[in-house]
MDAnalysis code that builds the backbone (N, CA, C; Angstrom):
import MDAnalysis as mda
import numpy as np

u = mda.Universe.empty(432, n_residues=144, atom_resindex=np.repeat(np.arange(144), 3), trajectory=True)
u.add_TopologyAttr("name", ["N", "CA", "C"] * 144)
u.add_TopologyAttr("resid", np.arange(1, 145))
u.add_TopologyAttr("resname", ["UNK", "UNK", "UNK", "UNK", "UNK", "UNK", "UNK", "UNK", "UNK", "UNK", "UNK", "UNK", "UNK", "UNK", "UNK", "UNK", "UNK", "UNK", "UNK", "UNK", "UNK", "UNK", "UNK", "UNK", "UNK", "UNK", "UNK", "UNK", "UNK", "UNK", "UNK", "UNK", "UNK", "UNK", "UNK", "UNK", "UNK", "UNK", "UNK", "UNK", "UNK", "UNK", "UNK", "UNK", "UNK", "UNK", "UNK", "UNK", "UNK", "UNK", "UNK", "UNK", "UNK", "UNK", "UNK", "UNK", "UNK", "UNK", "UNK", "UNK", "UNK", "UNK", "UNK", "UNK", "UNK", "UNK", "UNK", "UNK", "UNK", "UNK", "UNK", "UNK", "UNK", "UNK", "UNK", "UNK", "UNK", "UNK", "UNK", "UNK", "UNK", "UNK", "UNK", "UNK", "UNK", "UNK", "UNK", "UNK", "UNK", "UNK", "UNK", "UNK", "UNK", "UNK", "UNK", "UNK", "UNK", "UNK", "UNK", "UNK", "UNK", "UNK", "UNK", "UNK", "UNK", "UNK", "UNK", "UNK", "UNK", "UNK", "UNK", "UNK", "UNK", "UNK", "UNK", "UNK", "UNK", "UNK", "UNK", "UNK", "UNK", "UNK", "UNK", "UNK", "UNK", "UNK", "UNK", "UNK", "UNK", "UNK", "UNK", "UNK", "UNK", "UNK", "UNK", "UNK", "UNK", "UNK", "UNK", "UNK", "UNK", "UNK", "UNK", "UNK"])
u.atoms.positions = np.array([
    [144.504, 98.235, 125.920],
    [143.558, 97.486, 126.697],
    [142.116, 97.664, 126.202],
    [141.627, 98.863, 125.958],
    [140.255, 99.011, 125.466],
    [140.056, 98.340, 124.109],
    [141.151, 98.316, 123.272],
    [141.026, 97.637, 121.974],
    [140.836, 96.138, 122.167],
    [141.535, 95.587, 123.162],
    [141.403, 94.165, 123.435],
    [139.986, 93.808, 123.902],
    [139.412, 94.655, 124.726],
    [138.061, 94.419, 125.221],
    [137.067, 94.490, 124.062],
    [137.246, 95.475, 123.180],
    [136.369, 95.617, 122.018],
    [136.503, 94.401, 121.099],
    [137.729, 93.961, 120.855],
    [137.959, 92.788, 120.005],
    [137.335, 91.542, 120.607],
    [137.566, 91.331, 121.903],
    [137.012, 90.152, 122.563],
    [135.480, 90.190, 122.591],
    [134.915, 91.365, 122.728],
    [133.464, 91.503, 122.716],
    [132.895, 91.104, 121.355],
    [133.503, 91.576, 120.281],
    [133.050, 91.217, 118.926],
    [133.283, 89.735, 118.634],
    [134.432, 89.228, 119.001],
    [134.756, 87.818, 118.756],
    [133.816, 86.899, 119.525],
    [133.482, 87.272, 120.759],
    [132.595, 86.414, 121.559],
    [131.200, 86.340, 120.921],
    [130.739, 87.416, 120.321],
    [129.449, 87.393, 119.622],
    [129.483, 86.432, 118.443],
    [130.563, 86.468, 117.674],
    [130.705, 85.570, 116.526],
    [130.834, 84.113, 116.979],
    [131.563, 83.893, 118.047],
    [131.733, 82.534, 118.581],
    [130.391, 82.000, 119.073],
    [129.600, 82.845, 119.724],
    [128.283, 82.423, 120.217],
    [127.375, 82.025, 119.050],
    [127.406, 82.790, 117.963],
    [126.606, 82.454, 116.781],
    [127.064, 81.119, 116.191],
    [128.379, 80.903, 116.110],
    [128.900, 79.648, 115.574],
    [128.478, 78.453, 116.436],
    [128.504, 78.631, 117.732],
    [128.094, 77.544, 118.637],
    [126.603, 77.260, 118.480],
    [125.770, 78.310, 118.374],
    [124.336, 78.121, 118.165],
    [124.070, 77.380, 116.862],
    [124.788, 77.756, 115.813],
    [124.619, 77.088, 114.518],
    [125.011, 75.611, 114.597],
    [126.102, 75.315, 115.287],
    [126.551, 73.929, 115.417],
    [125.522, 73.106, 116.195],
    [124.971, 73.674, 117.263],
    [123.954, 72.972, 118.049],
    [122.682, 72.762, 117.227],
    [122.289, 73.774, 116.464],
    [121.093, 73.641, 115.626],
    [121.313, 72.582, 114.552],
    [122.490, 72.558, 113.947],
    [122.791, 71.558, 112.930],
    [122.728, 70.153, 113.523],
    [123.276, 69.991, 114.713],
    [123.247, 68.687, 115.385],
    [121.807, 68.256, 115.666],
    [120.988, 69.177, 116.137],
    [119.584, 68.855, 116.422],
    [118.840, 68.486, 115.142],
    [119.067, 69.231, 114.071],
    [118.427, 68.936, 112.781],
    [118.862, 67.564, 112.283],
    [120.122, 67.247, 112.430],
    [120.636, 65.942, 111.997],
    [119.969, 64.809, 112.768],
    [119.822, 64.978, 114.076],
    [119.155, 63.957, 114.887],
    [117.681, 63.806, 114.495],
    [117.004, 64.921, 114.260],
    [115.597, 64.871, 113.857],
    [115.443, 64.227, 112.483],
    [116.383, 64.491, 111.589],
    [116.350, 63.879, 110.258],
    [116.492, 62.364, 110.367],
    [117.409, 61.900, 111.204],
    [117.588, 60.464, 111.402],
    [116.336, 59.833, 112.015],
    [115.747, 60.520, 112.980],
    [114.532, 60.015, 113.621],
    [113.392, 59.929, 112.605],
    [113.262, 60.934, 111.748],
    [112.222, 60.931, 110.718],
    [112.425, 59.787, 109.735],
    [113.666, 59.522, 109.345],
    [113.953, 58.411, 108.434],
    [113.569, 57.078, 109.073],
    [113.858, 56.922, 110.362],
    [113.487, 55.691, 111.060],
    [111.974, 55.539, 111.151],
    [111.262, 56.643, 111.429],
    [109.803, 56.587, 111.502],
    [109.204, 56.248, 110.141],
    [109.796, 56.794, 109.078],
    [109.314, 56.502, 107.720],
    [109.450, 55.009, 107.428],
    [110.604, 54.432, 107.752],
    [110.801, 53.000, 107.538],
    [109.812, 52.180, 108.350],
    [109.586, 52.585, 109.580],
    [108.637, 51.875, 110.439],
    [107.229, 51.922, 109.842],
    [106.801, 53.108, 109.418],
    [105.447, 53.244, 108.876],
    [105.295, 52.490, 107.560],
    [106.323, 52.502, 106.717],
    [106.260, 51.730, 105.475],
    [106.156, 50.243, 105.773],
    [106.870, 49.778, 106.777],
    [106.796, 48.373, 107.164],
    [105.416, 48.038, 107.713],
    [104.825, 48.964, 108.479],
    [103.477, 48.758, 108.999],
    [102.479, 48.633, 107.853],
    [102.606, 49.505, 106.876],
    [101.707, 49.446, 105.723],
    [101.890, 48.121, 104.999],
    [103.150, 47.715, 104.808],
    [103.436, 46.462, 104.110],
    [102.865, 45.265, 104.859],
    [103.029, 45.246, 106.161],
    [102.558, 44.092, 106.923],
    [101.037, 44.069, 107.024],
    [100.397, 45.217, 106.924],
    [98.940, 45.274, 107.019],
    [98.248, 45.029, 105.692],
    [99.006, 44.911, 104.597],
    [98.328, 44.900, 103.307],
    [98.628, 43.667, 102.468],
    [99.038, 42.584, 103.066],
    [99.297, 41.369, 102.300],
    [98.032, 40.552, 102.169],
    [98.196, 39.269, 101.865],
    [97.042, 38.388, 101.708],
    [96.271, 38.235, 103.019],
    [96.917, 38.505, 104.138],
    [96.211, 38.348, 105.404],
    [95.034, 39.329, 105.526],
    [95.021, 40.379, 104.723],
    [93.887, 41.310, 104.740],
    [92.839, 40.940, 103.710],
    [93.147, 39.971, 102.867],
    [92.199, 39.529, 101.858],
    [91.534, 38.266, 102.388],
    [90.238, 38.371, 102.624],
    [89.504, 37.280, 103.247],
    [88.620, 36.596, 102.209],
    [88.680, 35.286, 102.174],
    [87.810, 34.538, 101.276],
    [88.449, 33.228, 100.864],
    [87.600, 32.276, 100.481],
    [88.091, 30.956, 100.083],
    [87.491, 30.511, 98.760],
    [86.824, 31.415, 98.067],
    [86.162, 31.030, 96.820],
    [87.190, 30.736, 95.727],
    [86.766, 29.940, 94.759],
    [87.650, 29.588, 93.642],
    [88.082, 30.820, 92.850],
    [87.184, 31.785, 92.550],
    [87.639, 32.974, 91.817],
    [88.685, 33.782, 92.593],
    [88.526, 33.906, 93.903],
    [89.498, 34.651, 94.697],
    [90.839, 33.920, 94.725],
    [90.806, 32.606, 94.881],
    [92.054, 31.833, 94.860],
    [92.758, 32.008, 93.520],
    [91.992, 32.062, 92.447],
    [92.575, 32.274, 91.114],
    [93.233, 33.657, 91.029],
    [92.567, 34.671, 91.575],
    [93.134, 36.026, 91.565],
    [94.427, 36.057, 92.370],
    [94.464, 35.403, 93.512],
    [95.680, 35.392, 94.333],
    [96.812, 34.638, 93.636],
    [96.481, 33.616, 92.865],
    [97.506, 32.941, 92.061],
    [98.040, 33.882, 90.992],
    [97.151, 34.668, 90.397],
    [97.591, 35.654, 89.402],
    [98.493, 36.714, 90.031],
    [98.164, 37.107, 91.257],
    [99.011, 38.068, 91.980],
    [100.417, 37.494, 92.127],
    [100.515, 36.252, 92.569],
    [101.826, 35.624, 92.732],
    [102.553, 35.469, 91.400],
    [101.799, 35.319, 90.316],
    [102.408, 35.156, 88.999],
    [102.962, 36.479, 88.476],
    [102.186, 37.546, 88.614],
    [102.570, 38.822, 88.009],
    [103.502, 39.649, 88.898],
    [103.480, 39.449, 90.201],
    [104.254, 40.284, 91.128],
    [105.746, 40.337, 90.819],
    [106.418, 39.229, 90.525],
    [107.865, 39.315, 90.290],
    [108.237, 39.938, 88.944],
    [107.268, 40.143, 88.062],
    [107.576, 40.684, 86.731],
    [107.518, 42.210, 86.744],
    [107.970, 42.808, 85.643],
    [107.884, 44.260, 85.489],
    [106.656, 44.657, 84.681],
    [105.718, 43.755, 84.521],
    [104.522, 44.019, 83.727],
    [103.646, 45.067, 84.388],
    [102.987, 45.850, 83.554],
    [101.995, 46.798, 84.034],
    [100.691, 46.045, 84.241],
    [100.014, 46.333, 85.331],
    [98.767, 45.646, 85.653],
    [97.666, 46.688, 85.789],
    [96.572, 46.477, 85.080],
    [95.411, 47.341, 85.196],
    [94.325, 46.565, 85.924],
    [93.899, 47.083, 87.052],
    [92.869, 46.428, 87.852],
    [91.543, 47.134, 87.615],
    [90.571, 46.387, 87.185],
    [89.243, 46.926, 86.913],
    [88.243, 46.308, 87.874],
    [87.245, 47.077, 88.242],
    [86.205, 46.551, 89.106],
    [85.383, 47.661, 89.711],
    [84.280, 47.279, 90.265],
    [83.390, 48.239, 90.905],
    [84.031, 48.789, 92.178],
    [83.503, 49.889, 92.651],
    [83.963, 50.490, 93.900],
    [83.762, 49.501, 95.043],
    [84.806, 49.353, 95.874],
    [84.692, 48.493, 97.045],
    [84.955, 47.023, 96.799],
    [85.492, 46.671, 95.632],
    [85.732, 45.250, 95.346],
    [87.120, 44.789, 95.751],
    [87.973, 45.684, 96.250],
    [89.288, 45.277, 96.739],
    [90.430, 45.475, 95.757],
    [90.251, 46.365, 94.792],
    [91.312, 46.601, 93.798],
    [92.593, 47.095, 94.469],
    [92.452, 47.980, 95.441],
    [93.644, 48.501, 96.112],
    [94.344, 47.409, 96.927],
    [93.598, 46.522, 97.554],
    [94.205, 45.408, 98.293],
    [95.016, 44.514, 97.354],
    [94.469, 44.241, 96.177],
    [95.185, 43.418, 95.196],
    [96.427, 44.160, 94.708],
    [96.288, 45.462, 94.453],
    [97.436, 46.258, 93.999],
    [98.545, 46.262, 95.054],
    [98.176, 46.418, 96.308],
    [99.181, 46.395, 97.385],
    [99.825, 45.017, 97.505],
    [99.029, 43.973, 97.329],
    [99.580, 42.615, 97.394],
    [100.588, 42.398, 96.268],
    [100.278, 42.884, 95.062],
    [101.226, 42.779, 93.945],
    [102.493, 43.553, 94.267],
    [102.327, 44.768, 94.769],
    [103.485, 45.612, 95.109],
    [104.356, 44.951, 96.183],
    [103.724, 44.436, 97.211],
    [104.467, 43.852, 98.332],
    [105.202, 42.570, 97.964],
    [104.788, 41.916, 96.904],
    [105.449, 40.686, 96.468],
    [106.402, 40.912, 95.306],
    [106.484, 42.138, 94.826],
    [107.321, 42.443, 93.672],
    [108.705, 42.948, 94.048],
    [109.500, 43.210, 93.018],
    [110.861, 43.707, 93.238],
    [110.890, 45.134, 93.764],
    [109.794, 45.841, 93.606],
    [109.750, 47.241, 94.038],
    [109.179, 47.399, 95.449],
    [109.086, 46.317, 96.184],
    [108.451, 46.363, 97.506],
    [109.149, 47.318, 98.470],
    [110.430, 47.609, 98.248],
    [111.149, 48.523, 99.131],
    [110.913, 49.982, 98.761],
    [110.228, 50.208, 97.656],
    [109.929, 51.571, 97.230],
    [108.501, 51.924, 97.632],
    [108.176, 53.188, 97.528],
    [106.872, 53.663, 97.965],
    [105.766, 53.211, 97.016],
    [104.662, 52.763, 97.580],
    [103.480, 52.381, 96.809],
    [102.648, 53.643, 96.596],
    [102.363, 53.953, 95.346],
    [101.574, 55.138, 95.021],
    [100.271, 54.691, 94.386],
    [99.170, 55.029, 95.016],
    [97.882, 54.670, 94.429],
    [97.384, 55.855, 93.609],
    [96.671, 55.536, 92.535],
    [96.195, 56.556, 91.619],
    [94.730, 56.300, 91.320],
    [93.897, 57.273, 91.598],
    [92.471, 57.162, 91.300],
    [92.255, 57.649, 89.878],
    [92.205, 56.733, 88.936],
    [92.080, 57.079, 87.521],
    [90.759, 57.757, 87.216],
    [89.726, 57.506, 88.005],
    [88.419, 58.111, 87.759],
    [88.452, 59.623, 87.975],
    [89.412, 60.094, 88.749],
    [89.496, 61.525, 89.031],
    [90.260, 62.294, 87.961],
    [90.833, 61.596, 86.986],
    [91.623, 62.227, 85.930],
    [90.769, 62.317, 84.668],
    [90.692, 63.501, 84.030],
    [89.929, 63.609, 82.786],
    [90.436, 62.613, 81.740],
    [89.527, 62.039, 80.969],
    [89.845, 60.968, 80.033],
    [90.983, 61.324, 79.084],
    [90.940, 62.486, 78.468],
    [91.986, 62.886, 77.519],
    [93.356, 62.981, 78.172],
    [93.391, 63.540, 79.359],
    [94.674, 63.665, 80.073],
    [95.203, 62.303, 80.471],
    [94.319, 61.439, 80.940],
    [94.736, 60.113, 81.382],
    [95.341, 59.348, 80.222],
    [94.653, 59.359, 79.094],
    [95.107, 58.615, 77.917],
    [96.483, 59.114, 77.472],
    [96.648, 60.423, 77.394],
    [97.898, 60.990, 76.906],
    [99.047, 60.790, 77.891],
    [98.790, 60.972, 79.167],
    [99.877, 60.932, 80.146],
    [100.255, 59.542, 80.622],
    [99.288, 58.627, 80.672],
    [99.584, 57.321, 81.250],
    [99.673, 56.196, 80.226],
    [99.023, 56.354, 79.104],
    [99.112, 55.330, 78.063],
    [100.012, 55.757, 76.914],
    [100.367, 57.042, 76.865],
    [101.262, 57.530, 75.820],
    [100.577, 57.691, 74.483],
    [99.267, 57.900, 74.487],
    [98.552, 58.076, 73.227],
    [97.866, 59.420, 73.218],
    [97.603, 59.912, 72.010],
    [96.854, 61.153, 71.860],
    [95.555, 60.831, 71.163],
    [94.703, 61.799, 71.025],
    [93.428, 61.576, 70.349],
    [93.665, 61.133, 68.917],
    [92.754, 60.340, 68.391],
    [92.914, 59.749, 67.072],
    [93.020, 60.793, 65.963],
    [92.385, 61.948, 66.108],
    [92.424, 62.939, 65.040],
    [93.705, 63.762, 65.052],
    [94.583, 63.554, 66.022],
    [95.838, 64.292, 66.091],
    [96.867, 63.655, 65.169],
    [97.365, 64.391, 64.153],
    [98.342, 63.822, 63.227],
    [99.767, 63.824, 63.766],
    [99.982, 64.464, 64.918],
    [101.340, 64.563, 65.453],
    [101.846, 63.211, 65.929],
    [103.126, 62.920, 65.674],
    [103.691, 61.685, 66.229],
    [103.847, 61.832, 67.741],
    [103.847, 60.713, 68.427],
    [104.034, 60.747, 69.877],
    [105.457, 61.140, 70.193],
    [105.602, 61.990, 71.179],
    [106.927, 62.392, 71.628],
    [107.034, 62.076, 73.108],
    [108.114, 61.449, 73.458],
    [108.324, 61.134, 74.873],
    [108.859, 62.357, 75.569],
    [108.269, 62.708, 76.665],
    [108.744, 63.827, 77.477],
    [108.818, 63.359, 78.922],
    [109.461, 64.133, 79.746],
    [109.627, 63.764, 81.151],
    [108.274, 63.541, 81.790],
    [108.105, 62.387, 82.430],
    [106.852, 62.068, 83.108],
    [105.970, 61.145, 82.319],
    [106.213, 60.996, 81.007],
    [105.392, 60.096, 80.208],
    [105.769, 58.659, 80.493],
    [104.809, 57.773, 80.405],
    [105.027, 56.340, 80.631],
    [104.918, 55.608, 79.319],
    [105.772, 55.920, 78.389],
    [105.723, 55.285, 77.075],
    [106.772, 54.196, 77.023],
])
């Protein structure tokens, strides 16, 4: 009889731990699903807030730019947007992204001005300085 009580006491501790783990796993699973739904919602909010409806203007140059957006968006072409601060480069980039095949993927903006010139050239254009005799080598992360 005392052996049975000792066994049941030890087994009940293990069973309690297993039940706690199962409940924690269930809660984590529910939170993970909720987070995935919130992520989709927020991405949709960003997408809906960043189309042409946020670009205001009726000038001929702006209409031409919006036509270019519609032209380049379905392609896999790389687009470099140049302009002064505050001219709407990010709005145009988001419009291209939202109309392209990658619209379901995350839009990543990159402030090229914050990257040192040598690093930017090597990492994003796949080139090295002119005095370097080494051939270009593709490595993970390069956009060559």
